[in-house]
KOLPANU-202307 format. One record per residue (C-alpha): residue in one letter; x, y negated, z. Coordinates in nm, 2 decimals, padded with zeros to 4 digits. Each point is the difference from the previous one (the first is absolute). Example, Ala and Ser with C-alpha at 12.3 -4.5 7.8 and 13.67 -1.06 7.14 Angstrom:
2
PT, type, c1, c2, c3
PT, a, 01.23, 00.45, 00.78;
PT, s, 00.14, -00.34, -00.07;
***
This chain:
578
PT, type, c1, c2, c3
PT, m, -04.82, -03.49, 03.16;
PT, l, -00.06, -00.35, -00.09;
PT, g, 00.28, -00.13, 00.25;
PT, y, -00.15, 00.15, 00.29;
PT, p, 00.16, 00.00, 00.38;
PT, s, 00.18, 00.32, 00.04;
PT, d, 00.07, -00.01, 00.40;
PT, w, -00.35, 00.06, 00.17;
PT, a, -00.08, 00.02, 00.41;
PT, l, -00.32, 00.23, 00.02;
PT, v, -00.19, -00.10, 00.30;
PT, d, -00.33, 00.17, 00.19;
PT, v, -00.12, -00.16, 00.35;
PT, e, -00.26, 00.16, 00.24;
PT, t, -00.13, -00.27, 00.20;
PT, s, -00.22, -00.02, 00.35;
PT, g, -00.24, -00.26, -00.25;
PT, f, -00.03, -00.22, -00.26;
PT, r, 00.10, -00.30, 00.10;
PT, p, 00.39, -00.09, 00.04;
PT, a, 00.00, -00.26, 00.25;
PT, e, -00.22, 00.23, 00.24;
PT, h, 00.12, 00.37, -00.07;
PT, r, 00.33, 00.21, -00.02;
PT, v, 00.15, 00.20, -00.21;
PT, l, 00.01, 00.40, 00.11;
PT, a, 00.16, 00.16, -00.26;
PT, v, 00.22, -00.09, -00.31;
PT, a, 00.19, 00.17, -00.24;
PT, l, 00.25, -00.14, -00.28;
PT, l, 00.14, 00.15, -00.30;
PT, t, 00.28, -00.18, -00.22;
PT, v, -00.01, 00.11, -00.40;
PT, g, 00.24, -00.08, -00.23;
PT, s, 00.03, -00.05, -00.39;
PT, d, 00.00, 00.33, -00.06;
PT, g, -00.33, 00.09, 00.18;
PT, e, 00.21, 00.20, 00.28;
PT, v, -00.05, -00.08, 00.38;
PT, t, 00.31, -00.18, 00.13;
PT, g, -00.12, -00.02, 00.37;
PT, e, -00.32, 00.06, 00.22;
PT, f, -00.08, -00.10, 00.33;
PT, s, -00.31, 00.12, 00.21;
PT, s, -00.10, -00.08, 00.38;
PT, l, -00.31, -00.01, 00.22;
PT, l, -00.02, -00.32, 00.22;
PT, n, -00.11, -00.07, 00.37;
PT, p, -00.22, -00.29, -00.08;
PT, g, 00.00, -00.10, 00.38;
PT, c, -00.42, -00.03, -00.02;
PT, d, -00.31, 00.24, -00.15;
PT, p, 00.10, 00.15, -00.30;
PT, g, -00.37, -00.07, -00.15;
PT, p, -00.15, 00.25, -00.26;
PT, v, 00.14, 00.34, 00.08;
PT, h, -00.28, 00.15, -00.19;
PT, i, 00.16, -00.16, -00.28;
PT, h, 00.38, 00.02, 00.05;
PT, g, 00.01, 00.30, 00.27;
PT, l, 00.27, -00.20, 00.21;
PT, t, -00.14, 00.08, 00.35;
PT, p, 00.18, -00.18, 00.32;
PT, e, 00.17, 00.32, 00.06;
PT, r, 00.14, 00.02, -00.40;
PT, l, 00.17, -00.32, 00.06;
PT, a, 00.12, 00.04, 00.35;
PT, g, 00.37, -00.01, 00.01;
PT, s, 00.01, -00.18, -00.29;
PT, p, 00.25, -00.29, -00.13;
PT, r, -00.12, -00.35, 00.01;
PT, f, 00.00, -00.17, -00.29;
PT, e, 00.29, -00.26, 00.06;
PT, q, 00.25, 00.32, 00.08;
PT, i, -00.08, 00.14, -00.39;
PT, a, -00.02, -00.36, -00.14;
PT, a, 00.35, 00.02, -00.11;
PT, r, -00.02, 00.27, -00.16;
PT, i, -00.29, -00.06, -00.19;
PT, a, 00.20, -00.35, -00.10;
PT, a, 00.27, 00.16, -00.18;
PT, l, -00.29, 00.26, -00.19;
PT, l, -00.17, -00.30, -00.11;
PT, s, 00.29, -00.26, -00.10;
PT, g, 00.06, -00.08, -00.34;
PT, r, -00.30, 00.22, -00.15;
PT, v, -00.34, -00.06, -00.09;
PT, m, -00.27, 00.13, 00.25;
PT, v, -00.24, 00.19, -00.11;
PT, a, -00.31, 00.14, 00.16;
PT, h, -00.39, 00.05, -00.09;
PT, n, -00.20, -00.24, 00.11;
PT, a, 00.41, -00.24, 00.03;
PT, r, -00.18, -00.28, 00.19;
PT, f, -00.12, 00.22, 00.30;
PT, d, 00.35, 00.16, 00.04;
PT, y, 00.18, -00.32, -00.07;
PT, d, -00.19, -00.19, 00.27;
PT, f, 00.01, 00.22, 00.23;
PT, l, 00.41, 00.05, -00.01;
PT, a, 00.01, -00.33, -00.01;
PT, q, -00.18, -00.04, 00.32;
PT, e, 00.22, 00.24, 00.17;
PT, f, 00.30, -00.13, -00.11;
PT, v, -00.14, -00.34, 00.14;
PT, r, -00.05, 00.15, 00.34;
PT, a, 00.37, 00.18, 00.04;
PT, g, 00.15, -00.35, -00.13;
PT, l, 00.11, 00.08, -00.35;
PT, r, -00.10, -00.09, -00.34;
PT, l, -00.12, 00.29, -00.23;
PT, p, 00.28, -00.02, -00.31;
PT, v, -00.26, 00.08, -00.27;
PT, e, 00.02, -00.26, -00.33;
PT, k, -00.25, 00.19, -00.22;
PT, r, -00.31, 00.26, 00.04;
PT, l, -00.17, 00.18, -00.23;
PT, c, -00.36, 00.16, 00.10;
PT, t, -00.08, 00.30, -00.20;
PT, l, -00.36, -00.07, 00.04;
PT, a, 00.01, -00.32, -00.17;
PT, l, 00.24, 00.17, -00.29;
PT, n, -00.25, 00.25, -00.03;
PT, r, -00.30, -00.24, 00.00;
PT, r, 00.26, -00.19, -00.33;
PT, l, 00.00, 00.36, -00.13;
PT, s, -00.37, 00.12, -00.01;
PT, p, 00.08, 00.38, 00.01;
PT, p, -00.31, 00.18, -00.04;
PT, t, -00.05, 00.08, 00.37;
PT, p, -00.36, -00.02, 00.21;
PT, n, 00.21, -00.25, 00.28;
PT, m, 00.35, -00.08, 00.07;
PT, r, 00.05, 00.17, 00.33;
PT, l, 00.36, 00.12, 00.03;
PT, g, -00.13, 00.37, 00.00;
PT, t, -00.21, -00.05, -00.33;
PT, l, 00.30, -00.18, -00.13;
PT, a, 00.20, 00.31, 00.10;
PT, a, -00.25, 00.25, -00.16;
PT, h, 00.03, -00.21, -00.36;
PT, y, 00.40, -00.01, 00.00;
PT, g, 00.01, 00.37, 00.10;
PT, i, 00.14, -00.04, 00.38;
PT, v, -00.12, 00.26, 00.29;
PT, q, -00.13, -00.20, 00.31;
PT, r, 00.03, 00.20, 00.31;
PT, r, -00.07, -00.21, 00.29;
PT, a, -00.16, -00.32, -00.06;
PT, h, 00.06, -00.31, 00.25;
PT, d, 00.32, 00.17, 00.10;
PT, a, 00.26, -00.24, -00.07;
PT, a, 00.26, 00.25, -00.14;
PT, d, -00.23, 00.15, -00.20;
PT, d, -00.11, -00.30, -00.15;
PT, t, 00.31, -00.17, -00.08;
PT, r, 00.09, 00.33, -00.20;
PT, v, -00.35, 00.00, -00.19;
PT, l, 00.08, -00.39, -00.02;
PT, a, 00.34, 00.08, -00.21;
PT, g, -00.21, 00.22, -00.28;
PT, v, -00.23, -00.25, -00.06;
PT, l, 00.25, -00.27, -00.02;
PT, r, 00.20, 00.26, -00.26;
PT, g, -00.32, 00.04, -00.21;
PT, s, -00.13, -00.36, 00.07;
PT, l, 00.34, -00.13, -00.16;
PT, t, -00.05, 00.24, -00.30;
PT, a, -00.32, -00.08, -00.06;
PT, a, 00.11, -00.37, 00.01;
PT, a, 00.28, 00.02, -00.25;
PT, r, -00.25, 00.19, -00.26;
PT, l, -00.20, -00.30, 00.03;
PT, g, 00.26, -00.25, -00.01;
PT, l, -00.10, -00.16, 00.36;
PT, s, 00.16, -00.20, 00.23;
PT, l, -00.05, 00.08, 00.35;
PT, p, -00.16, -00.19, 00.22;
PT, l, 00.27, -00.07, 00.26;
PT, v, -00.10, -00.27, 00.30;
PT, s, 00.30, -00.26, 00.12;
PT, c, 00.04, 00.05, 00.38;
PT, p, -00.11, -00.15, 00.21;
PT, p, -00.29, -00.23, -00.23;
PT, r, -00.01, -00.34, -00.03;
PT, r, -00.14, -00.20, 00.24;
PT, g, -00.19, -00.35, 00.07;
PT, l, -00.17, -00.21, -00.24;
PT, s, 00.18, -00.22, -00.30;
PT, g, 00.04, -00.35, 00.22;
PT, g, -00.11, 00.16, 00.35;
PT, g, -00.16, 00.28, 00.15;
PT, y, -00.22, -00.04, 00.30;
PT, p, 00.08, -00.24, 00.26;
PT, a, -00.01, 00.10, 00.40;
PT, r, -00.38, 00.04, 00.08;
PT, l, -00.17, 00.05, 00.33;
PT, p, -00.12, 00.40, 00.09;
PT, k, -00.29, 00.02, -00.16;
PT, v, -00.30, 00.11, 00.17;
PT, p, -00.29, 00.17, -00.22;
PT, c, -00.34, -00.13, 00.00;
PT, d, -00.28, 00.24, 00.01;
PT, y, -00.28, -00.25, -00.13;
PT, r, -00.09, -00.14, -00.34;
PT, n, 00.09, -00.37, -00.03;
PT, p, -00.32, -00.21, 00.02;
PT, g, 00.12, -00.30, -00.22;
PT, r, 00.13, -00.35, 00.07;
PT, l, -00.05, -00.17, 00.33;
PT, t, -00.32, -00.26, -00.01;
PT, a, 00.05, -00.35, 00.15;
PT, g, -00.09, 00.02, 00.38;
PT, g, -00.08, 00.37, -00.05;
PT, p, 00.16, 00.33, 00.17;
PT, l, 00.26, 00.17, -00.07;
PT, v, -00.06, 00.37, -00.10;
PT, q, 00.15, 00.34, 00.02;
PT, g, 00.16, 00.09, -00.32;
PT, m, 00.07, -00.35, -00.10;
PT, k, 00.38, -00.05, -00.17;
PT, v, 00.19, -00.28, 00.20;
PT, a, 00.32, -00.12, -00.08;
PT, i, 00.24, -00.23, 00.18;
PT, t, 00.27, -00.24, -00.12;
PT, g, 00.23, -00.21, 00.17;
PT, d, 00.08, -00.08, 00.36;
PT, t, -00.22, 00.13, 00.27;
PT, r, -00.03, -00.12, 00.36;
PT, t, -00.07, 00.33, 00.11;
PT, p, 00.25, 00.29, -00.15;
PT, r, -00.09, 00.12, -00.30;
PT, a, 00.06, 00.35, 00.04;
PT, e, -00.26, -00.05, 00.33;
PT, l, -00.28, -00.20, -00.21;
PT, a, 00.01, 00.27, -00.28;
PT, a, -00.04, 00.30, 00.26;
PT, k, -00.29, -00.18, 00.17;
PT, a, -00.16, -00.08, -00.28;
PT, a, 00.03, 00.37, -00.11;
PT, a, -00.12, 00.16, 00.30;
PT, a, -00.31, -00.23, -00.06;
PT, g, -00.06, 00.18, -00.34;
PT, l, 00.10, -00.26, -00.21;
PT, n, 00.25, 00.14, -00.28;
PT, m, 00.32, -00.21, 00.00;
PT, m, 00.18, -00.08, -00.35;
PT, s, 00.32, -00.10, -00.07;
PT, m, -00.15, -00.15, -00.32;
PT, v, -00.26, -00.25, -00.14;
PT, s, -00.21, 00.15, -00.30;
PT, r, -00.36, -00.08, -00.09;
PT, h, -00.10, 00.18, 00.24;
PT, t, 00.16, -00.15, 00.30;
PT, s, -00.29, -00.09, 00.30;
PT, a, 00.24, -00.29, 00.13;
PT, l, 00.31, -00.13, 00.01;
PT, v, 00.17, -00.12, 00.35;
PT, t, 00.24, -00.25, 00.01;
PT, n, 00.06, -00.32, 00.25;
PT, d, 00.09, -00.20, -00.33;
PT, p, -00.28, -00.06, -00.18;
PT, r, 00.22, -00.13, -00.28;
PT, t, 00.23, 00.31, -00.03;
PT, s, 00.18, 00.02, -00.35;
PT, s, 00.11, 00.37, 00.09;
PT, a, -00.11, 00.24, -00.25;
PT, k, -00.30, 00.15, 00.19;
PT, g, -00.12, -00.37, 00.05;
PT, r, 00.04, -00.03, -00.35;
PT, r, -00.22, 00.29, -00.08;
PT, a, -00.23, -00.07, 00.22;
PT, a, -00.07, -00.34, -00.14;
PT, a, 00.00, 00.10, -00.36;
PT, e, -00.25, 00.30, 00.14;
PT, g, -00.18, -00.21, 00.21;
PT, v, 00.01, 00.23, 00.30;
PT, p, -00.07, -00.16, 00.34;
PT, v, 00.28, -00.15, 00.20;
PT, i, -00.03, -00.04, 00.38;
PT, d, 00.25, -00.07, 00.26;
PT, e, 00.11, 00.18, 00.29;
PT, s, -00.18, -00.10, 00.28;
PT, t, -00.32, 00.06, -00.19;
PT, f, 00.07, 00.33, -00.10;
PT, m, 00.10, 00.09, 00.35;
PT, r, -00.36, -00.17, 00.08;
PT, l, -00.18, 00.23, -00.27;
PT, l, 00.21, 00.32, 00.13;
PT, r, -00.20, -00.02, 00.33;
PT, d, -00.28, 00.12, -00.21;
PT, v, 00.04, 00.18, -00.29;
PT, r, -00.35, 00.17, -00.09;
PT, p, -00.02, 00.39, -00.11;
PT, g, 00.08, 00.11, -00.36;
PT, v, -00.11, 00.28, -00.19;
PT, p, 00.26, 00.27, -00.01;
PT, h, 00.17, 00.19, -00.33;
PT, e, -00.24, 00.30, -00.07;
PT, l, 00.18, 00.30, 00.12;
PT, g, 00.10, 00.25, -00.27;
PT, s, -00.18, 00.32, -00.04;
PT, p, 00.16, 00.30, -00.13;
PT, p, -00.19, 00.07, -00.39;
PT, p, -00.25, 00.28, 00.03;
PT, a, 00.09, 00.35, -00.04;
PT, a, -00.22, 00.01, -00.34;
PT, a, 00.14, -00.33, -00.13;
PT, p, -00.07, -00.03, -00.39;
PT, k, 00.36, 00.11, -00.21;
PT, r, 00.06, -00.15, -00.30;
PT, a, -00.15, 00.28, -00.31;
PT, a, 00.26, 00.26, -00.07;
PT, p, 00.20, -00.04, -00.33;
PT, s, -00.23, 00.23, -00.17;
PT, a, -00.29, -00.21, 00.05;
PT, r, 00.09, -00.29, -00.15;
PT, p, -00.01, -00.08, -00.38;
PT, a, 00.28, 00.11, -00.18;
PT, k, 00.19, -00.26, -00.19;
PT, a, 00.21, 00.07, -00.31;
PT, l, 00.34, -00.07, 00.21;
PT, t, -00.15, 00.14, 00.32;
PT, g, 00.31, 00.20, 00.17;
PT, r, 00.26, -00.15, -00.22;
PT, r, 00.31, -00.24, 00.11;
PT, v, 00.05, -00.25, -00.30;
PT, l, 00.36, -00.19, 00.01;
PT, v, -00.01, -00.31, -00.24;
PT, l, 00.32, -00.12, -00.10;
PT, g, 00.13, -00.32, -00.18;
PT, g, -00.23, -00.27, -00.15;
PT, s, -00.10, -00.38, 00.16;
PT, h, -00.11, 00.07, 00.38;
PT, p, -00.39, -00.14, -00.10;
PT, r, 00.00, 00.25, -00.25;
PT, a, 00.14, 00.30, 00.18;
PT, a, -00.23, -00.11, 00.30;
PT, s, -00.31, 00.01, -00.25;
PT, i, 00.13, 00.37, -00.09;
PT, r, 00.00, 00.13, 00.37;
PT, n, -00.33, -00.18, 00.05;
PT, r, -00.13, 00.20, -00.29;
PT, v, 00.13, 00.30, 00.15;
PT, t, -00.18, -00.03, 00.31;
PT, e, -00.31, -00.06, -00.21;
PT, l, 00.05, 00.33, -00.14;
PT, g, 00.04, 00.18, 00.35;
PT, g, 00.36, 00.03, -00.02;
PT, s, 00.28, -00.11, 00.25;
PT, a, 00.28, -00.32, -00.13;
PT, a, 00.31, 00.13, 00.12;
PT, v, 00.28, -00.26, 00.11;
PT, n, 00.29, 00.23, -00.04;
PT, l, 00.12, 00.30, -00.15;
PT, s, -00.07, 00.37, 00.20;
PT, s, -00.09, 00.31, -00.02;
PT, s, -00.38, -00.07, 00.03;
PT, v, -00.01, -00.22, -00.32;
PT, t, -00.18, 00.19, -00.28;
PT, d, 00.03, -00.26, -00.27;
PT, v, 00.15, -00.29, -00.14;
PT, v, -00.10, -00.31, -00.22;
PT, m, 00.29, -00.19, -00.15;
PT, l, -00.04, -00.35, -00.13;
PT, p, 00.22, -00.22, -00.20;
PT, g, 00.35, -00.02, 00.21;
PT, a, -00.06, 00.35, 00.16;
PT, d, 00.34, 00.11, -00.17;
PT, r, 00.17, -00.25, 00.21;
PT, d, -00.12, 00.16, 00.33;
PT, r, 00.27, 00.23, 00.18;
PT, r, -00.27, 00.29, 00.04;
PT, t, -00.09, 00.01, -00.37;
PT, p, 00.32, 00.25, -00.03;
PT, r, -00.13, 00.22, 00.28;
PT, i, -00.37, 00.00, -00.08;
PT, h, 00.12, 00.12, -00.36;
PT, d, 00.21, 00.28, 00.18;
PT, l, -00.29, 00.11, 00.23;
PT, g, -00.21, 00.03, -00.29;
PT, l, -00.32, -00.17, 00.16;
PT, p, -00.24, -00.10, -00.26;
PT, v, 00.09, -00.37, -00.17;
PT, h, -00.33, -00.21, -00.12;
PT, d, -00.02, -00.35, -00.14;
PT, e, -00.25, -00.22, 00.12;
PT, g, -00.27, 00.13, -00.28;
PT, w, -00.01, 00.33, 00.19;
PT, l, -00.26, -00.16, 00.30;
PT, r, -00.24, -00.06, -00.26;
PT, d, -00.08, 00.38, -00.02;
PT, p, 00.23, 00.19, 00.26;
PT, e, -00.02, 00.35, -00.06;
PT, t, -00.11, 00.22, 00.29;
PT, t, 00.23, 00.20, 00.14;
PT, a, -00.01, 00.22, 00.40;
PT, a, 00.09, -00.24, 00.25;
PT, t, 00.19, 00.11, 00.27;
PT, p, -00.21, 00.09, 00.32;
PT, e, 00.26, -00.22, 00.24;
PT, e, -00.04, -00.33, -00.26;
PT, a, -00.40, 00.11, -00.04;
PT, a, -00.03, 00.01, 00.40;
PT, i, 00.08, -00.37, 00.04;
PT, l, -00.23, -00.27, -00.03;
PT, v, 00.12, -00.28, -00.24;
PT, l, -00.08, -00.34, 00.10;
PT, p, -00.07, -00.31, -00.24;
PT, r, 00.08, -00.34, 00.13;
PT, g, -00.30, -00.09, 00.30;
PT, g, -00.07, 00.38, -00.01;
PT, a, -00.05, 00.13, 00.37;
PT, t, -00.03, 00.34, 00.15;
PT, d, -00.10, 00.12, 00.31;
PT, l, 00.25, 00.20, 00.25;
PT, p, -00.13, 00.30, 00.14;
PT, a, -00.02, 00.05, 00.40;
PT, t, 00.22, 00.28, -00.05;
PT, a, 00.28, -00.18, 00.05;
PT, r, 00.09, -00.30, 00.21;
PT, t, 00.34, -00.14, -00.11;
PT, w, 00.06, -00.10, -00.34;
PT, t, 00.27, -00.11, -00.26;
PT, v, -00.05, -00.26, -00.23;
PT, g, 00.34, 00.03, -00.24;
PT, a, 00.11, -00.24, -00.24;
PT, a, 00.27, 00.05, -00.29;
PT, w, 00.09, -00.19, -00.29;
PT, a, 00.27, 00.02, -00.28;
PT, h, 00.35, 00.21, 00.11;
PT, q, 00.19, -00.27, -00.22;
PT, v, -00.16, -00.31, 00.15;
PT, t, 00.33, -00.21, 00.18;
PT, c, -00.24, -00.28, 00.22;
PT, d, -00.07, 00.08, 00.40;
PT, i, -00.37, 00.09, 00.02;
PT, d, -00.12, 00.06, 00.36;
PT, l, -00.34, 00.16, 00.13;
PT, v, -00.16, -00.14, 00.25;
PT, a, -00.32, 00.01, 00.18;
PT, f, -00.28, -00.19, 00.17;
PT, a, -00.24, 00.13, 00.31;
PT, l, -00.29, -00.27, -00.03;
PT, d, -00.30, -00.05, 00.23;
PT, g, -00.37, -00.09, -00.12;
PT, d, 00.15, -00.35, -00.10;
PT, g, 00.24, 00.15, -00.26;
PT, q, 00.27, -00.13, 00.26;
PT, v, 00.29, 00.16, 00.21;
PT, a, -00.05, 00.01, 00.40;
PT, r, 00.36, -00.03, 00.05;
PT, d, 00.31, -00.07, -00.18;
PT, e, 00.10, 00.39, 00.06;
PT, d, -00.30, 00.10, -00.26;
PT, l, 00.24, -00.10, -00.29;
PT, v, 00.17, 00.32, -00.05;
PT, f, 00.31, -00.06, -00.22;
PT, y, 00.37, 00.11, -00.04;
PT, g, 00.10, -00.23, 00.34;
PT, a, -00.26, 00.13, 00.18;
PT, p, -00.08, 00.34, -00.18;
PT, e, -00.23, 00.13, 00.28;
PT, a, -00.35, -00.16, 00.15;
PT, p, -00.04, 00.04, 00.38;
PT, g, -00.09, 00.33, 00.10;
PT, g, 00.12, 00.15, -00.33;
PT, t, -00.31, -00.06, -00.17;
PT, i, 00.15, -00.09, -00.32;
PT, t, 00.34, 00.07, -00.11;
PT, l, 00.19, -00.11, -00.28;
PT, s, 00.26, 00.25, -00.20;
PT, a, 00.28, -00.11, -00.22;
PT, d, 00.01, 00.34, -00.22;
PT, g, 00.24, -00.17, -00.28;
PT, p, 00.07, -00.26, -00.18;
PT, a, -00.30, 00.04, -00.23;
PT, e, -00.27, 00.16, 00.28;
PT, q, -00.12, -00.12, 00.32;
PT, s, -00.31, 00.12, 00.20;
PT, i, -00.19, -00.09, 00.30;
PT, t, -00.18, 00.26, 00.21;
PT, i, -00.28, -00.09, 00.18;
PT, d, -00.17, 00.14, 00.33;
PT, t, -00.37, -00.05, -00.07;
PT, a, -00.10, 00.19, 00.29;
PT, h, 00.22, -00.21, 00.24;
PT, l, -00.06, -00.36, -00.15;
PT, p, -00.15, -00.22, 00.26;
PT, p, -00.38, -00.10, -00.06;
PT, a, 00.07, -00.35, -00.11;
PT, v, 00.22, 00.14, -00.31;
PT, q, -00.30, 00.00, -00.28;
PT, r, 00.26, 00.07, -00.26;
PT, v, 00.39, 00.03, -00.08;
PT, v, 00.09, -00.19, -00.36;
PT, i, 00.34, 00.09, -00.13;
PT, a, 00.20, -00.18, -00.21;
PT, a, 00.31, -00.05, -00.21;
PT, a, 00.22, -00.28, -00.03;
PT, i, 00.31, -00.10, -00.20;
PT, d, 00.30, -00.12, 00.13;
PT, g, 00.14, -00.30, -00.23;
PT, t, -00.12, -00.17, -00.29;
PT, a, -00.08, 00.35, -00.20;
PT, t, -00.39, 00.03, -00.07;
PT, f, -00.23, 00.33, -00.06;
PT, g, -00.02, -00.08, -00.34;
PT, t, 00.35, 00.15, 00.02;
PT, v, -00.02, 00.29, 00.22;
PT, g, -00.27, 00.13, -00.23;
PT, a, -00.25, 00.24, 00.16;
PT, v, -00.04, 00.11, 00.36;
PT, e, -00.09, 00.31, 00.11;
PT, i, -00.23, 00.10, 00.31;
PT, t, -00.11, 00.30, 00.19;
PT, v, -00.19, 00.11, 00.30;
PT, a, 00.06, 00.34, 00.14;
PT, p, -00.06, 00.12, 00.32;
PT, g, 00.23, 00.00, 00.26;
PT, s, 00.37, -00.02, -00.11;
PT, s, 00.09, 00.29, -00.22;
PT, e, -00.32, 00.12, -00.16;
PT, a, -00.15, 00.00, -00.33;
PT, p, -00.15, -00.38, -00.10;
PT, l, -00.32, -00.02, 00.00;
PT, a, -00.06, -00.27, -00.29;
PT, r, 00.20, -00.21, -00.19;
PT, a, 00.01, -00.36, -00.20;
PT, t, 00.26, -00.16, -00.21;
PT, l, -00.01, -00.40, 00.04;
PT, d, 00.18, -00.19, -00.26;
PT, a, -00.22, -00.35, -00.10;
PT, g, 00.30, -00.18, 00.17;
PT, t, 00.17, -00.29, -00.20;
PT, t, 00.16, -00.30, 00.22;
PT, e, -00.14, 00.14, 00.32;
PT, r, 00.28, 00.07, 00.30;
PT, t, -00.25, 00.12, 00.25;
PT, m, -00.24, 00.30, -00.07;
PT, l, -00.29, 00.11, 00.21;
PT, l, 00.00, 00.38, -00.10;
PT, a, -00.24, 00.19, 00.22;
PT, e, -00.24, -00.03, 00.27;
PT, v, -00.13, 00.25, 00.25;
PT, y, -00.27, -00.12, 00.16;
PT, r, -00.33, 00.11, 00.25;
PT, r, -00.31, 00.14, -00.12;
PT, g, -00.21, 00.07, 00.27;
PT, p, 00.15, 00.26, 00.20;
PT, s, 00.25, 00.11, -00.30;
PT, w, 00.29, -00.19, -00.18;
PT, r, 00.00, -00.07, -00.36;
PT, l, 00.31, -00.08, -00.26;
PT, r, -00.03, -00.27, -00.30;
PT, a, 00.26, -00.04, -00.23;
PT, m, 00.05, -00.39, -00.04;
PT, g, 00.29, -00.12, -00.25;
PT, q, -00.08, -00.34, 00.09;
PT, g, 00.29, -00.25, 00.00;
PT, y, 00.13, -00.36, 00.07;
PT, d, 00.26, -00.21, -00.11;
PT, h, 00.13, -00.10, 00.40;
PT, g, 00.23, 00.21, 00.17;
PT, l, -00.05, 00.26, 00.27;
PT, d, 00.01, -00.34, 00.29;
PT, e, -00.31, -00.20, -00.14;
PT, l, -00.19, 00.39, -00.02;
PT, a, 00.09, 00.02, 00.34;
PT, r, -00.13, -00.34, 00.10;
PT, g, -00.33, 00.09, -00.18;
PT, y, -00.08, 00.31, 00.20;
PT, g, 00.12, -00.21, 00.32;
PT, v, 00.36, 00.05, 00.04;
PT, d, 00.21, -00.31, 00.02;
PT, i, 00.35, 00.12, -00.07;
PT, d, 00.18, -00.34, 00.00;
PT, d, -00.17, -00.13, 00.32;
***
């Protein structure tokens, strides 16, 4: 079994909501499974959360059912004993892990989990022929009967069957497992966010820079540097109450910098001088605060009309020779392989990054015989071609699942239907890549700038305020960003998703990156793109989700830069080092 772990702790929790810091675990169930696949331990319990149980219509756990149940701290030691020394397994494991970790913190204990495995992420890697990746759907695919959905004890029994089927499929394909180390890494290399003042959201658009002798206008972006006679927190609170957007950094969109030292050499002062940002002293600022002029509010987001145009059905799009086919390219130099993958996309096919159950064809370039996947491909009987095949590929029946997925070229865009308000953008790269790659997201206003530091979502801060944007580390070669478009602040006009390499490696050595967009976390992808134009770049813009009137669209980008994440962040208005 390719050295797969052999001692598992399968977990399922039912909760009062979706945010671990605010909501509580209502029920927990665990199964431990040994190397022979047999259950070695079992535990389940309802819990008294001490709060409203939330969506009873989903989990059925009324206050009456929970009355008399133990509190979490009373059973924490039992749970810890079952988890200790085992790989934690769950479907959408980040959710279960985060809730358990938060409950252990409340109990004054440490969650004893060093690695976790997400069966949702594993099956995304396997890509079975299923319409979605829900637990019930995968259970049916692997021949497991689901008796009571959203029942923690039954869900762990179903999860055990899904794990067995998934491990068998992974072994057949020769795949490694997307194991995630726990807890994830925190903080940017060379530092993270310094201590910040509480951020007050600004309801107004930025009117531009302060003019000489002119007034302050609501929505102006103002930063403060150096010592102030008025306590800085009080000064910032007065300005925010007047409708100004108080920033912790300076960018080309800053309206004014407040300092009592006109020759300041602080990072903000240097940046203001470089960008030509007006500088005023504290007394001038206090005087201007007495007469701040009205600004223009951000347009309130409105729901898309019920009859919003939808993307044309797959049958309405002109079929090309490789429509519905997934083609894996092995061997060759990176530029040559990238050219072949681009040709696959031109012919309507999808260029696969890794071997999975959905791969229909393999193109082998010189050197492919040294790829460790080649013997497995021959064992599986997959059609193997040379690059000449792409000049006149034979037409065969497309798989329905793959034919339904829109394949986007670099720069291509698609509408996100109004039927879903939460979208997950996933990114995956070659499983054998050894460097660390991290997904990040920037929530940007109309100026292409973040409104606050917290609008950068990365591994050290994996959730935006309100949970509107979240990062999930699904494995060493797959991560995802989930965006709640229905609840993004009106000021956010687009969300840019990028990948950054930690260290000196480049995207030329990483190779292709595949992105997908899907409604929710377990639905089938709406669209897919393969981006592999990288050479010396260390950061790459992968996709953007942006407003178009009342609706949203996604664009595949593939724009790379040689600099690191810190400089990319500064370009969007997050000054990591300051």
